[in-house]
Each structure stands twice: as C-alpha cells, then as structure tokens.
NUPARO-442097 format. One line per 10 residues: their letters; for each residue x, y, z of N, C-alpha, C. Coordinates in pm, whole numbers. Example, Ala and Ser with C-alpha at 12.3 -4.5 7.8 and 13.67 -1.06 7.14 Angstrom:
BEGIN
as> 1319,-569,780,1230,-450,780,1320,-330,780 ~ 1285,-225,708,1367,-106,714,1290,3,787 $
***
This chain:
BEGIN
xxxxxxxxxx> -541,2587,877,-515,2467,781,-371,2427,806 ~ -275,2516,772,-137,2493,795,-84,2441,958 ~ -164,2495,1060,-159,2458,1177,-188,2302,1214 ~ -294,2277,1133,-343,2115,1142,-258,2043,1075 ~ -207,2079,980,-118,2003,889,39,1983,978 ~ 74,2069,1071,181,2060,1133,165,1995,1251 ~ 31,1992,1291,-7,1886,1415,21,1763,1350 ~ -25,1731,1234,-26,1580,1188,101,1531,1146 ~ 169,1611,1120,327,1574,1075,408,1535,1220 ~ 366,1616,1327,428,1603,1459,371,1449,1496 $
xxxxxxxxxx> 243,1434,1478,192,1306,1527,244,1175,1460 ~ 296,1209,1358,324,1088,1267,471,1056,1315 ~ 555,1153,1367,693,1098,1424,699,992,1510 ~ 602,984,1617,607,880,1727,561,733,1636 ~ 490,755,1537,447,634,1457,565,579,1381 ~ 649,679,1312,740,624,1244,862,575,1331 ~ 875,620,1449,962,580,1548,940,450,1605 ~ 792,423,1628,748,300,1654,769,196,1577 ~ 755,214,1457,756,141,1317,897,91,1319 ~ 998,186,1299,1149,155,1296,1193,79,1412 $
xxxxxxxxxx> 1165,103,1540,1198,29,1656,1153,-135,1653 ~ 1024,-125,1607,976,-278,1602,1047,-356,1485 ~ 1070,-311,1374,1151,-358,1271,1288,-412,1317 ~ 1350,-307,1368,1483,-317,1430,1487,-432,1507 ~ 1393,-447,1613,1403,-550,1696,1358,-679,1640 ~ 1299,-681,1557,1239,-803,1486,1353,-858,1423 ~ 1411,-775,1333,1532,-822,1242,1628,-872,1326 ~ 1665,-826,1430,1774,-867,1512,1743,-986,1636 ~ 1625,-1000,1651,1573,-1115,1747,1545,-1230,1678 ~ 1513,-1228,1551,1480,-1333,1486,1605,-1442,1471 $
xxxxxxxxxx> 1592,-1558,1459,1728,-1656,1449,1757,-1666,1314 ~ 1907,-1664,1304,1979,-1657,1162,2082,-1572,1181 ~ 2185,-1591,1095,2314,-1495,1107,2344,-1442,965 ~ 2347,-1338,923,2362,-1290,782,2499,-1309,729 ~ 2605,-1316,842,2746,-1347,809,2759,-1507,752 ~ 2682,-1586,851,2677,-1733,811,2629,-1773,675 ~ 2509,-1700,646,2432,-1700,503,2557,-1650,407 ~ 2613,-1554,432,2703,-1478,309,2825,-1588,275 ~ 2878,-1669,379,2989,-1734,367,2951,-1871,364 ~ 2814,-1920,357,2757,-2037,339,2822,-2126,222 $
xxxxxxxxxx> 2830,-2048,111,2863,-2132,-7,3025,-2166,4 ~ 3105,-2053,36,3236,-2085,27,3293,-2138,168 ~ 3213,-2169,256,3241,-2245,374,3343,-2162,452 ~ 3321,-2041,496,3400,-1970,568,3435,-2023,689 ~ 3562,-2020,747,3605,-2060,885,3540,-1962,997 ~ 3566,-2019,1107,3495,-1947,1255,3571,-1823,1241 ~ 3716,-1798,1207,3784,-1689,1203,3739,-1587,1109 ~ 3714,-1623,990,3654,-1515,911,3505,-1491,920 ~ 3432,-1589,975,3318,-1552,1037,3295,-1421,1138 ~ 3412,-1466,1254,3431,-1354,1339,3476,-1254,1299 $
xxxxxxxxxx> 3575,-1240,1223,3622,-1113,1153,3522,-1032,1074 ~ 3433,-1096,976,3337,-1034,925,3214,-961,1004 ~ 3197,-1046,1120,3097,-992,1206,3159,-844,1267 ~ 3281,-873,1298,3347,-732,1379,3334,-616,1296 ~ 3363,-648,1152,3364,-540,1044,3233,-484,1032 ~ 3125,-575,1033,2992,-526,1027,2932,-472,1172 ~ 3010,-454,1266,2980,-406,1401,2854,-507,1440 ~ 2828,-620,1412,2720,-713,1461,2744,-776,1606 ~ 2866,-762,1657,2883,-817,1799,2866,-708,1879 ~ 2846,-571,1847,2803,-461,1955,2674,-515,1987 $
xxxxxxxxxx> 2677,-471,2144,2521,-492,2209,2397,-422,2122 ~ 2305,-494,2152,2193,-453,2069,2157,-303,2083 ~ 2164,-257,2220,2142,-100,2244,2231,-20,2157 ~ 2379,-38,2133,2475,25,2075,2405,44,1949 ~ 2392,-84,1888,2333,-92,1758,2208,-4,1711 ~ 2118,-15,1790,1987,60,1777,2026,206,1788 ~ 2103,257,1878,2144,403,1889,2210,464,1764 ~ 2300,369,1737,2373,413,1594,2263,414,1488 ~ 2196,316,1460,2083,322,1361,1999,413,1379 ~ 1935,490,1494,1871,590,1503,1923,735,1464 $
xxxxxxxxxx> 2070,736,1508,2134,854,1493,2177,854,1336 ~ 2212,750,1249,2235,778,1123,2119,790,1038 ~ 2001,732,1100,1875,749,1014,1833,900,1029 ~ 1858,970,1149,1831,1112,1152,1920,1190,1074 ~ 2024,1149,1021,2118,1205,931,2095,1180,789 ~ 1993,1099,777,1952,1079,628,2027,929,583 ~ 2114,879,654,2206,750,632,2128,625,671 ~ 2092,540,599,2029,423,622,2131,287,621 ~ 2245,324,586,2361,226,615,2389,165,469 ~ 2464,65,452,2488,-14,360,2429,-149,354 $
xxxxxxxxxx> 2402,-216,247,2348,-367,234,2453,-440,289 ~ 2421,-535,363,2515,-628,409,2569,-708,308 ~ 2494,-749,213,2545,-852,111,2589,-784,-30 ~ 2539,-637,-70,2572,-574,-187,2660,-492,-159 ~ 2684,-420,-40,2764,-328,-1,2739,-186,-49 ~ 2607,-179,-122,2538,-56,-160,2480,21,-87 ~ 2475,147,-68,2398,235,-8,2249,184,-7 ~ 2193,168,118,2064,107,123,1952,215,60 ~ 1970,358,98,1881,433,50,1870,441,-115 ~ 2002,434,-175,2025,426,-330,1947,306,-372 $
xxxxxxxxxx> 1945,174,-307,1901,78,-352,1756,82,-362 ~ 1690,135,-246,1562,135,-225,1493,240,-343 ~ 1559,359,-341,1514,465,-424,1522,395,-591 ~ 1598,299,-616,1571,245,-753,1462,146,-771 ~ 1396,103,-648,1289,9,-673,1151,63,-650 ~ 1171,183,-555,1041,262,-536,956,295,-649 ~ 1030,355,-769,916,395,-851,830,288,-910 ~ 866,156,-923,826,41,-976,696,3,-888 ~ 713,30,-744,615,-14,-661,518,107,-658 ~ 568,215,-679,453,355,-680,362,319,-793 $
xxxxxxxxxx> 440,296,-902,366,283,-1027,239,162,-1005 ~ 281,71,-948,183,-54,-913,81,-9,-817 ~ 122,53,-730,28,93,-630,-91,210,-667 ~ -46,291,-754,-119,389,-809,-222,349,-929 ~ -166,249,-999,-245,185,-1105,-366,83,-1028 ~ -327,36,-930,-408,-57,-836,-508,34,-787 ~ -483,138,-721,-576,242,-677,-661,287,-770 ~ -620,316,-875,-719,369,-993,-818,260,-1030 ~ -769,129,-1022,-862,6,-1063,-947,-3,-934 ~ -921,8,-822,-990,5,-689,-1108,115,-674 $
xxxxxxxxxx> -1064,208,-714,-1169,332,-712,-1268,316,-818 ~ -1223,288,-932,-1316,273,-1054,-1400,161,-1023 ~ -1357,27,-999,-1423,-67,-969,-1529,-84,-862 ~ -1458,-18,-747,-1545,-23,-630,-1654,83,-618 ~ -1627,221,-697,-1721,310,-694,-1832,261,-801 ~ -1802,191,-889,-1898,133,-984,-1982,36,-939 ~ -1929,-47,-859,-2022,-161,-802,-2108,-86,-702 ~ -2036,-14,-603,-2121,33,-493,-2257,119,-558 ~ -2212,198,-654,-2320,279,-699,-2441,197,-765 ~ -2392,93,-857,-2490,-1,-916,-2545,-62,-816 $
xxxxxxxxxx> -2509,-105,-694,-2579,-159,-588,-2680,-102,-534 ~ -2646,53,-492,-2736,123,-405,-2833,171,-493 ~ -2811,177,-661,-2936,229,-727,-3016,125,-732 ~ -2992,-6,-734,-3076,-122,-734,-3064,-205,-590 ~ -3122,-116,-490,-3125,-190,-349,-3230,-282,-342 ~ -3169,-381,-273,-3255,-496,-252,-3278,-598,-380 ~ -3226,-600,-475,-3237,-650,-603,-3130,-757,-634 ~ -3146,-840,-723,-3062,-954,-753,-2917,-883,-787 ~ -2937,-761,-869,-2805,-689,-897,-2735,-633,-786 ~ -2804,-587,-682,-2728,-551,-549,-2674,-641,-490 $
xxxxxxxxxx> -2733,-780,-488,-2666,-902,-412,-2533,-934,-496 ~ -2565,-929,-634,-2443,-958,-729,-2323,-880,-721 ~ -2345,-746,-703,-2239,-644,-679,-2155,-679,-548 ~ -2251,-688,-450,-2189,-707,-317,-2117,-858,-304 ~ -2158,-965,-380,-2094,-1081,-382,-1948,-1060,-451 ~ -1947,-985,-561,-1808,-937,-604,-1730,-879,-495 ~ -1787,-775,-435,-1724,-706,-354,-1661,-788,-235 ~ -1748,-885,-174,-1681,-988,-85,-1585,-1078,-133 ~ -1582,-1107,-268,-1478,-1202,-309,-1352,-1118,-332 ~ -1373,-977,-370,-1261,-899,-373,-1187,-895,-228 $
xxxxxxxxxx> -1239,-885,-124,-1190,-894,19,-1130,-1004,73 ~ -1208,-1128,-5,-1202,-1268,74,-1072,-1347,-21 ~ -1066,-1322,-154,-978,-1399,-232,-832,-1359,-201 ~ -745,-1438,-175,-592,-1414,-168,-545,-1356,-299 ~ -457,-1264,-266,-388,-1203,-395,-331,-1313,-482 ~ -244,-1387,-385,-176,-1468,-502,-266,-1574,-574 ~ -363,-1613,-513,-464,-1697,-587,-529,-1629,-709 ~ -589,-1516,-688,-629,-1437,-808,-515,-1407,-910 ~ -394,-1379,-866,-277,-1365,-964,-261,-1468,-1042 ~ -244,-1595,-988,-210,-1727,-1056,-332,-1734,-1147 $
xxxxxxxxxx> -441,-1715,-1096,-586,-1739,-1187,-568,-1663,-1311 ~ -536,-1534,-1313,-527,-1457,-1415,-423,-1483,-1516 ~ -306,-1529,-1446,-189,-1565,-1523,-227,-1694,-1617 ~ -286,-1804,-1551,-348,-1919,-1621,-448,-1869,-1739 ~ -540,-1763,-1713,-626,-1742,-1813,-588,-1661,-1909 ~ -543,-1555,-1868,-482,-1446,-2002,-329,-1467,-2058 ~ -259,-1532,-1973,-115,-1555,-2007,-105,-1706,-2083 ~ -160,-1794,-1998,-134,-1933,-2026,-238,-1994,-2153 ~ -343,-1948,-2129,-449,-2002,-2208,-483,-1918,-2335 ~ -515,-1784,-2310,-573,-1683,-2421,-446,-1625,-2482 $
xxxxxxxxxx> -331,-1624,-2415,-197,-1548,-2440,-227,-1409,-2509 ~ -298,-1346,-2438,-333,-1210,-2461,-218,-1109,-2372 ~ -184,-1154,-2260,-99,-1080,-2168,24,-1142,-2147 ~ 154,-1080,-2119,270,-1127,-2088,236,-1187,-1918 ~ 292,-1306,-1883,283,-1344,-1741,332,-1271,-1636 ~ 470,-1223,-1681,581,-1148,-1588,658,-1039,-1649 ~ 711,-946,-1570,806,-855,-1617,736,-752,-1603 ~ 796,-632,-1633,752,-497,-1627,819,-409,-1738 ~ 755,-304,-1755,808,-189,-1850,715,-158,-1948 ~ 597,-216,-1954,480,-173,-2062,349,-197,-1985 $
xxxxxxxxxx> 259,-125,-2060,99,-117,-1996,61,-255,-1985 ~ 78,-338,-2073,53,-497,-2090,106,-548,-1965 ~ 215,-539,-1932,291,-603,-1817,231,-559,-1678 ~ 182,-438,-1674,119,-369,-1571,-39,-423,-1544 ~ -85,-451,-1663,-222,-470,-1626,-282,-577,-1555 ~ -227,-689,-1535,-284,-792,-1449,-238,-766,-1322 ~ -98,-743,-1286,-81,-686,-1110,-170,-591,-1089 ~ -214,-477,-1153,-281,-362,-1105,-433,-432,-1083 ~ -480,-507,-1160,-598,-572,-1172,-636,-638,-1035 ~ -537,-723,-1014,-543,-828,-907,-503,-741,-776 $
xxxxxxxxxx> -442,-657,-757,-435,-567,-639,-545,-487,-608 ~ -588,-423,-722,-689,-305,-715,-825,-392,-688 ~ -832,-501,-738,-957,-604,-697,-963,-632,-572 ~ -838,-649,-503,-865,-691,-358,-883,-587,-283 ~ -865,-450,-316,-905,-338,-240,-1034,-267,-278 ~ -1102,-326,-383,-1228,-260,-433,-1345,-309,-354 ~ -1324,-409,-296,-1453,-458,-231,-1469,-360,-103 ~ -1384,-318,-40,-1411,-226,95,-1454,-84,59 ~ -1395,-48,-66,-1454,81,-109,-1619,72,-183 ~ -1630,-48,-249,-1780,-69,-307,-1878,-51,-187 $
xxxxxxxxxx> -1848,-140,-76,-1942,-153,55,-1961,-18,74 ~ -1827,83,97,-1857,208,170,-1947,280,76 ~ -1915,277,-39,-1996,368,-163,-2132,330,-143 ~ -2183,217,-134,-2327,145,-137,-2388,228,-24 ~ -2332,205,92,-2381,245,228,-2386,390,236 ~ -2301,462,187,-2308,609,174,-2412,667,76 ~ -2418,614,-37,-2493,647,-142,-2644,628,-89 ~ -2665,518,-32,-2804,495,23,-2858,597,114 ~ -2758,635,225,-2789,761,309,-2812,888,262 ~ -2743,880,136,-2753,1026,67,-2899,1069,-2 $
xxxxxxxxxx> -2910,928,-71,-3049,944,-170,-3156,985,-85 ~ -3168,965,34,-3274,976,109,-3260,1124,178 ~ -3170,1199,146,-3165,1336,198,-3278,1416,162 ~ -3308,1541,229,-3389,1624,184,-3356,1707,42 ~ -3224,1748,31,-3187,1809,-111,-3214,1724,-219 ~ -3192,1583,-209,-3218,1497,-298,-3358,1503,-346 ~ -3457,1504,-243,-3603,1505,-275,-3643,1636,-326 ~ -3573,1743,-274,-3591,1871,-368,-3552,1875,-480 ~ -3440,1809,-517,-3403,1807,-662,-3498,1728,-741 ~ -3551,1632,-698,-3641,1566,-787,-3774,1628,-809 $
xxxxxxxxxx> -3792,1686,-702,-3922,1798,-711,-3928,1919,-814 ~ -3799,1944,-824,-3756,2034,-926,-3746,1988,-1058 ~ -3766,1876,-1082,-3771,1793,-1221,-3653,1757,-1288 ~ -3550,1751,-1188,-3411,1716,-1244,-3408,1573,-1278 ~ -3348,1529,-1376,-3339,1373,-1397,-3268,1324,-1309 ~ -3288,1152,-1280,-3215,1109,-1216,-3074,1083,-1217 ~ -3012,1095,-1340,-2882,1093,-1377,-2809,1226,-1320 ~ -2889,1333,-1351,-2832,1475,-1316,-2803,1465,-1139 ~ -2915,1402,-1096,-2939,1393,-929,-2809,1324,-885 ~ -2798,1210,-943,-2684,1124,-879,-2559,1169,-932 $
xxxxxxxxxx> -2521,1253,-1039,-2377,1297,-1081,-2351,1427,-980 ~ -2451,1501,-1015,-2426,1649,-957,-2458,1666,-769 ~ -2532,1574,-730,-2564,1601,-593,-2539,1473,-497 ~ -2589,1349,-544,-2571,1221,-484,-2423,1188,-475 ~ -2379,1155,-566,-2218,1100,-569,-2103,1175,-525 ~ -2144,1324,-542,-2059,1430,-494,-2050,1437,-345 ~ -2151,1414,-273,-2153,1391,-135,-2127,1262,-60 ~ -2182,1155,-139,-2142,1005,-81,-2007,971,-107 ~ -1923,1052,-189,-1787,999,-214,-1687,1064,-108 ~ -1737,1169,-32,-1661,1221,61,-1607,1138,175 $
xxxxxxxxxx> -1689,1038,250,-1621,952,326,-1517,851,272 ~ -1545,829,137,-1451,730,72,-1313,800,58 ~ -1301,918,76,-1162,970,55,-1071,918,177 ~ -1140,928,290,-1031,861,405,-982,726,389 ~ -1091,639,319,-1067,500,321,-988,470,209 ~ -948,567,114,-861,569,-14,-717,561,40 ~ -707,663,163,-588,668,208,-525,557,295 ~ -637,501,370,-602,370,445,-573,249,335 ~ -648,242,243,-652,161,137,-488,152,62 ~ -436,240,71,-295,284,-2,-202,200,85 $
xxxxxxxxxx> -218,205,208,-147,113,296,-133,-17,261 ~ -273,-77,240,-305,-230,210,-221,-257,74 ~ -238,-162,-19,-158,-183,-146,-18,-185,-141 ~ 43,-115,-57,163,-118,-26,239,-258,42 ~ 131,-313,110,169,-420,175,125,-538,75 ~ 19,-539,-3,-12,-627,-90,85,-609,-214 ~ 158,-525,-255,265,-539,-353,377,-632,-307 ~ 393,-670,-198,474,-762,-146,441,-908,-253 ~ 314,-971,-213,266,-1063,-280,270,-1067,-439 ~ 217,-948,-467,201,-918,-626,316,-913,-696 $
xxxxxxxxxx> 408,-848,-647,538,-843,-731,604,-996,-711 ~ 601,-1042,-606,661,-1179,-617,587,-1287,-721 ~ 445,-1293,-735,364,-1366,-834,392,-1327,-965 ~ 423,-1190,-993,432,-1147,-1152,568,-1113,-1158 ~ 685,-1158,-1087,813,-1135,-1110,846,-987,-1122 ~ 789,-918,-1057,835,-766,-1083,934,-707,-975 ~ 1012,-650,-1022,1086,-551,-936,1034,-449,-853 ~ 1066,-427,-706,1000,-321,-629,1028,-339,-511 ~ 997,-247,-407,1014,-242,-282,957,-381,-195 ~ 862,-421,-234,814,-531,-182,895,-659,-193 $
xxxxxxxxxx> 923,-684,-302,1020,-800,-340,1140,-775,-275 ~ 1195,-680,-277,1311,-618,-231,1313,-654,-71 ~ 1208,-614,-5,1216,-649,145,1224,-809,163 ~ 1146,-877,88,1111,-1010,122,1267,-1083,87 ~ 1333,-1034,-12,1460,-1099,-46,1565,-1054,91 ~ 1539,-922,138,1650,-917,245,1604,-964,373 ~ 1482,-990,396,1432,-1056,515,1485,-1199,503 ~ 1471,-1273,380,1543,-1422,359,1686,-1415,385 ~ 1749,-1290,353,1908,-1306,358,1950,-1220,494 ~ 1856,-1196,568,1886,-1144,713,1979,-997,673 $
xxxxxxxxxx> 1941,-927,556,2004,-801,564,1950,-701,624 ~ 1990,-683,748,1915,-593,845,1893,-452,803 ~ 1999,-384,740,1983,-244,690,1885,-241,560 ~ 1895,-330,519,1800,-326,379,1662,-334,421 ~ 1627,-429,525,1484,-435,578,1438,-331,652 ~ 1530,-268,730,1473,-149,806,1466,-33,712 ~ 1547,-5,622,1537,93,525,1419,84,451 ~ 1393,-32,399,1278,-52,315,1128,-26,387 ~ 1129,-83,493,986,-68,581,988,87,632 ~ 1091,149,680,1085,302,704,1064,391,590 $
xxxxxxxxxx> 1096,362,478,1058,429,362,907,403,314 ~ 867,286,327,741,244,303,641,313,411 ~ 682,336,546,584,384,636,592,533,636 ~ 689,602,565,707,772,542,613,781,414 ~ 619,690,330,528,691,192,382,711,251 ~ 340,585,325,221,571,367,170,703,456 ~ 245,753,530,208,869,632,205,989,540 ~ 281,1017,437,274,1137,351,139,1110,286 ~ 94,989,238,-13,964,161,-166,1014,243 ~ -139,965,355,-265,971,457,-269,1149,488 $
xxxxxxxxxx> -145,1208,465,-154,1352,510,-221,1413,401 ~ -177,1387,266,-258,1429,132,-405,1409,160 ~ -445,1286,193,-593,1259,192,-663,1348,302 ~ -597,1358,434,-645,1442,510,-697,1600,463 ~ -576,1635,385,-588,1767,325,-703,1771,221 ~ -695,1651,166,-818,1671,23,-951,1634,97 ~ -959,1571,214,-1092,1548,282,-1126,1693,312 ~ -1041,1765,385,-1081,1908,437,-1117,1994,317 ~ -1074,2003,189,-1112,2060,106,-1244,2014,25 ~ -1266,1883,33,-1379,1817,-35,-1504,1853,69 $
xxxxxxxxx> -1502,1857,208,-1598,1878,310,-1571,2039,369 ~ -1657,2115,329,-1642,2264,396,-1681,2264,521 ~ -1749,2157,596,-1752,2144,743,-1611,2122,800 ~ -1563,2042,735,-1399,2005,811,-1299,2124,802 ~ -1343,2179,661,-1214,2290,637,-1245,2410,743 ~ -1397,2421,752,-1452,2556,859,-1412,2527,987 ~ -1401,2403,1044,-1361,2349,1163,-1192,2382,1195 ~ -1123,2346,1096,-988,2364,1083,-934,2492,1098 ~ -1023,2574,1008,-971,2712,1002,-1015,2798,1153 $
***
C-alpha cells in the first residue's frame, strides 16, 4: 500500500509541473500589461512604467522568468503579488479555508442528493419515478451554476426573505452556495449510483439474501448499497476538482471570498504571481484529494487492497 501511494505521489509531479507551466505561459502570453493597469489611474509616464517593469523583472526573457519561477516554487516561495506586494502564499492561505468549506459542504449536498436520487431511481426502475429522478439529475448537469444561483437568490432571498443573498460566516450564508454547487455535481453521482445499484440488485448474493427471508430494506442497506457505492468513491474524487472549478462562479455570484474569486480578480489585473500560485495550490489540493480517494477505494474494495499488497 505504501509503495502504491509513493508511486501515485511520483506520478503527480509531472501533472503539477504541466499545470504550472501552462498557467505560466498563459498568463505571460495573453495581451495586457500589469504595470500599465497599475498606473492607469495615476497616468504614469513611460519612464515610470519602464522603471516599474524593471523592478518587477518583467522585461527579462520569458525563459529566465520561467526558470526563476520554478526555482522559487521548489523553495516554497510563490513570490509577491504585483498589486498588493503581499506574499502570494500568505494571500492564498487566507482565502483557502473559505473555498474548502464551500467545496466540502457542496460535496456533502452532492453525495446526499445524488445517492438518494440514484437509489430511488434504481428501486423504481422504468417507472415515472425513475424518469423524474433522472430528469432532476440531467438538470443538475445541464443547468449553469450562475443561473441556478441567481434563481435561488431570487426565490429565497428576494421573494421569501428566508436566506441572505450574499456574504459568508454563517450556515445560512453557506446554504445556497453549497446547494447550487452540490446540485451541479449531484447529477453525475445519481446516474452512476443508479446504474451500479441496478447491476448489484441482480447479483447472486442478493438473491440468496432474499431467499433467506431478509427484508428489502435490510438487503438494500447491508448488501446492495455497500457494494454499489464502491465505484462512486472514484467519481467523488473527480467531482471535487469540478467543485473547485465551480467555486469560481459560485463565489462570484454569492459575493464570497475564496480562491476562485481571488484567481478571477488576479486574472483581470494580470497579477501573474497570484494567478500562478492560486492555480498551483488548487492543483495540489485536487491531487491530494484524489490520492485520499484512491486510498479509500482500496480499503472499501478488498480486491483492490489485495492487488496492492
């Protein structure tokens, strides 16, 4: 098992390197000059722009900037923000808890809603209830996050006045963003649970359990769901990456602070170090979550654990 974890960690290094390289190139190739944006209001002269670009080492060749970026990253130094002059790592770590809180709450909504819809659909196969559950699942995958977010704000904040429309710091303010983001991810989980459970329900051990006189509820909880949810573990890890990406839109719609909104603002202001640091930390978080999912999958499925050992 430890050897397998080590292999996965080593395999993640090229992925992280590729992500950081693509982000570095994208931020430097796209049009726009952060120094000109910074001095736009004050109307800086050509001399002041040239001086500031030299101070920020923006006139160095691209390969020199890239090499400096890689070396500093390996040392744990993500640089300083061009606009605030604060350490990038410190700025990101201040915003990370809010995004992790949102992603975990949304994952709880996605797993609960997706498992419930998938189970209900499988137990009522080829019925109107099955079709209704799958229609909801398709809506979750299809409806844009910003649209469902605005719809919930209109209903629960503007019309019913039950929940605050924006902000953070309380469960009430977390509820709508978590539901919107979790609903978008629940459709994939629901469809997988349905197909997996339908397959398990026709296994021989389920037939044997029925022959022994066990109730359908006990068979579902003790035997069917236990085995049907094993493939879902892998999808949960992949969906966490989707939730991190979806947090960009969700945090913007609900005016929440977090990594997503921080990266969006950094992109608009061409703050290269902040964009690179934010994406890198998101990629590291996603990689670690998937590693934990792989370990959980091995413990959940004895066949995988036996192969690893």
